[in-house]
LUMZADREN-772871 format. One line per 4 residues: their letters; for each residue x, y, z of C-alpha. Coordinates in steps of 0.2 Angstrom, whole numbers, plus 5000, padded with zeros to 4 digits. Last residue first. Example, Ala and Ser with C-alpha at 12.3 -4.5 7.8 and 13.67 -1.06 7.14 Angstrom:
BEGIN
sa = 5068:4995:5036  5062:4978:5039
***
This chain:
BEGIN
lntt = 4856:5430:4978  4855:5446:4988  4867:5461:4984  4879:5471:4995
iykl = 4891:5485:4987  4904:5491:5001  4905:5509:5003  4921:5518:5002
dtlg = 4926:5531:5016  4940:5519:5023  4953:5522:5011  4970:5517:5017
aqkq = 4976:5513:4999  4982:5494:5001  4965:5491:5011  4953:5499:4998
lpdg = 4962:5490:4985  4954:5474:4986  4939:5484:4982  4924:5476:4990
lilp = 4907:5466:4984  4896:5457:4998  4885:5444:4995  4870:5444:5005
sgrr = 4864:5428:5012  4846:5422:5009  4850:5410:4993  4866:5404:5000
aqsc = 4859:5394:5011  4847:5386:5000  4862:5383:4990  4871:5373:5002
deas = 4856:5362:5008  4853:5357:4989  4870:5352:4988  4869:5342:5005
qdll = 4854:5334:4998  4861:5328:4982  4851:5312:4976  4835:5316:4985
trla = 4835:5335:4981  4839:5330:4962  4826:5317:4961  4813:5329:4969
sprv = 4817:5342:4956  4817:5330:4942  4797:5323:4946  4788:5314:4934
yhls = 4801:5309:4921  4815:5308:4932  4805:5301:4946  4801:5287:4935
vvag = 4819:5284:4930  4826:5285:4948  4812:5273:4955  4814:5260:4942
glfl = 4833:5258:4947  4829:5256:4963  4814:5244:4959  4825:5234:4948
clig = 4841:5235:4960  4829:5229:4974  4821:5214:4963  4841:5208:4959
talt = 4845:5209:4976  4830:5197:4981  4836:5185:4968  4852:5185:4972
vwfa = 4846:5183:4993  4835:5168:4987  4848:5159:4976  4862:5163:4990
tgyq = 4851:5154:5005  4848:5138:4995  4835:5130:4981  4831:5114:4985
ttle = 4839:5096:4987  4834:5078:4990  4844:5066:4999  4836:5049:5001
ssgl = 4836:5038:5018  4840:5019:5021  4859:5021:5016  4862:5035:5008
rlpc = 4851:5037:4993  4853:5050:4979  4841:5048:4965  4847:5056:4949
llvt = 4841:5075:4948  4828:5075:4934  4834:5094:4925  4819:5107:4928
sisa = 4829:5114:4940  4844:5118:4928  4835:5132:4921  4835:5140:4939
wsfi = 4855:5143:4937  4850:5152:4920  4836:5162:4927  4845:5167:4942
allv = 4859:5174:4930  4847:5184:4921  4839:5190:4936  4857:5198:4942
fvgt = 4858:5203:4922  4841:5214:4924  4844:5219:4941  4862:5227:4935
tlla = 4852:5235:4919  4839:5243:4931  4855:5252:4941  4862:5258:4923
lggy = 4845:5264:4919  4846:5273:4936  4863:5281:4933  4859:5285:4916
lpap = 4843:5295:4922  4854:5303:4936  4862:5317:4924  4870:5330:4936
tsll = 4884:5317:4939  4883:5307:4957  4870:5293:4951  4882:5290:4935
vnsl = 4896:5285:4946  4887:5273:4957  4878:5266:4942  4893:5263:4932
lwfc = 4900:5251:4948  4882:5243:4947  4883:5240:4929  4902:5232:4932
favw = 4893:5221:4945  4880:5215:4932  4893:5209:4920  4900:5199:4934
llas = 4884:5191:4937  4881:5186:4920  4899:5178:4919  4895:5168:4935
ayhg = 4876:5162:4930  4885:5157:4913  4898:5147:4922  4886:5140:4935
alhy = 4874:5135:4923  4888:5126:4912  4895:5116:4925  4879:5111:4933
khyl = 4872:5104:4917  4889:5096:4912  4892:5088:4929  4875:5083:4933
gcps = 4875:5069:4917  4868:5055:4927  4878:5043:4917  4894:5049:4927
sptf = 4910:5051:4916  4909:5071:4920  4910:5067:4939  4895:5074:4948
keal = 4887:5057:4953  4904:5052:4960  4905:5065:4971  4888:5060:4980
ylvp = 4896:5042:4983  4913:5047:4987  4907:5057:5003  4894:5044:5007
dplg = 4906:5030:5006  4920:5037:5018  4937:5046:5010  4950:5033:5006
kela = 4965:5047:5002  4966:5038:4986  4948:5039:4982  4949:5058:4985
naye = 4961:5059:4974  4953:5052:4959  4939:5064:4964  4950:5079:4965
gafn = 4956:5073:4945  4938:5071:4939  4935:5088:4946  4950:5096:4936
eelr = 4952:5114:4940  4957:5128:4927  4940:5130:4921  4930:5130:4937
wtfq = 4924:5114:4941  4927:5112:4960  4926:5097:4972  4925:5102:4992
enyd = 4926:5089:5006  4919:5093:5024  4920:5080:5035  4918:5078:5054
iten = 4918:5060:5061  4930:5060:5074  4935:5042:5077  4934:5028:5088
lqlv = 4920:5019:5078  4910:5035:5082  4913:5052:5089  4902:5065:5081
ptgt = 4886:5059:5089  4878:5061:5077  4892:5060:5065  4896:5074:5053
ltin = 4898:5071:5033  4899:5087:5023  4900:5088:5003  4904:5106:4995
igel = 4901:5105:4977  4909:5116:4962  4910:5133:4956  4893:5140:4955
gvll = 4888:5131:4970  4881:5115:4975  4879:5110:4993  4876:5092:4999
gvra = 4876:5087:5017  4875:5072:5027  4870:5069:5045  4877:5054:5052
rvre = 4873:5036:5060  4887:5024:5056  4888:5009:5048  4903:4995:5049
asfa = 4902:4981:5036  4919:4987:5029  4925:4986:5011  4924:5003:5008
kyst = 4920:5015:5023  4906:5020:5033  4889:5012:5028  4874:5023:5030
dtnv = 4862:5026:5045  4854:5043:5039  4851:5061:5043  4849:5071:5028
rgvf = 4853:5088:5020  4852:5095:5003  4858:5112:4997  4858:5121:4979
weas = 4863:5139:4977  4873:5137:4995  4891:5134:4990  4894:5152:4990
fhva = 4911:5161:4982  4901:5168:4967  4888:5173:4979  4901:5186:4989
viea = 4902:5197:4971  4884:5201:4969  4879:5201:4987  4895:5215:4991
gifl = 4890:5225:4977  4871:5226:4983  4874:5228:5001  4887:5242:4997
sllv = 4874:5251:4988  4861:5250:5001  4874:5256:5014  4880:5271:5004
rvlw = 4861:5277:5000  4854:5273:5017  4869:5282:5028  4869:5296:5013
fwrs = 4850:5299:5017  4854:5299:5036  4867:5313:5035  4855:5323:5024
hgri = 4845:5327:5038  4857:5339:5043  4876:5339:5043  4888:5326:5035
gpli = 4905:5325:5048  4896:5313:5059  4896:5301:5043  4915:5303:5040
llfs = 4919:5287:5053  4903:5278:5046  4910:5279:5028  4926:5271:5032
aala = 4916:5256:5042  4907:5253:5027  4922:5252:5017  4929:5240:5029
lfvl = 4915:5229:5030  4914:5229:5011  4933:5222:5010  4930:5210:5025
ivil = 4916:5204:5016  4925:5199:4999  4940:5191:5011  4927:5181:5019
lpvs = 4920:5173:5002  4938:5170:4996  4943:5162:5012  4929:5150:5013
fgaa = 4925:5147:5030  4934:5132:5038  4934:5114:5033  4929:5101:5046
hrsq = 4943:5092:5056  4949:5075:5054  4964:5065:5063  4965:5048:5052
pyfp = 4958:5031:5053  4966:5020:5041  4960:5018:5024  4974:5029:5016
lvgn = 4990:5029:5024  4997:5047:5025  5014:5054:5019  5007:5064:5004
wltm = 4999:5047:5000  5008:5034:5004  5008:5016:4995  5000:5001:5001
***
């Protein structure tokens, strides 16, 4: 029996659950840092416009963070089941465990947690990831899992998603995830453009860019939902069958797309119905300054007066 990275396969090994997704954590921290930076300068904004800018910036950051973060989430399709199943190949030992299947845009996560965790003198707590990004080899990762001697439920579910599986799940989910990811990146670009255009004197184009953002987000949702019509192969684990449903990432992305359509539609509608109200909403601080200047006198004086030592010249004042 050969070594695999210095570890003997098919023998008990110390196991630990995989940690939080590092790319997802980085995205969350970046947008939280942006939000914290804005909150630091928020007290410098005077008047009621402070709360307007708070809502506007935090909403925009939420939309941008969600569009990027869902790329790295595995909860587009989820399924979990408690079952009594075989544990290792060529062994009659069975364990009571909770098996989870999480399908994302870039691959799948398979979890296996014993109930209780300690069984057969081993800690049963697995979280294995198999990716199908363009530069990754799903079949190669599955072959490595076989060499490592992972538990039967993990290998069984991973085998269903291999390119050679008769279920055909790999090609359908791979293509759906690829197109959904591409559409979400286009939506992110339009989100950036909308933030720039909404800060210009032509907010109509910012509203249109926000509408386009919502359209591309919903197109990504529809491209992913198209595989829901595919009949999933029966996934039987011991005495139970695992069924999948839409996960958190799917529903949050759907809500974000609808939110973008609502906000973009509101901006476009206000532009045609009440453009003055739209300008006030998008730039209250500038409006407050202009109102303050409207009632203050403008004093015009001769700058040469002080140099010549003349004090009898009168200033000319006018109201704006």
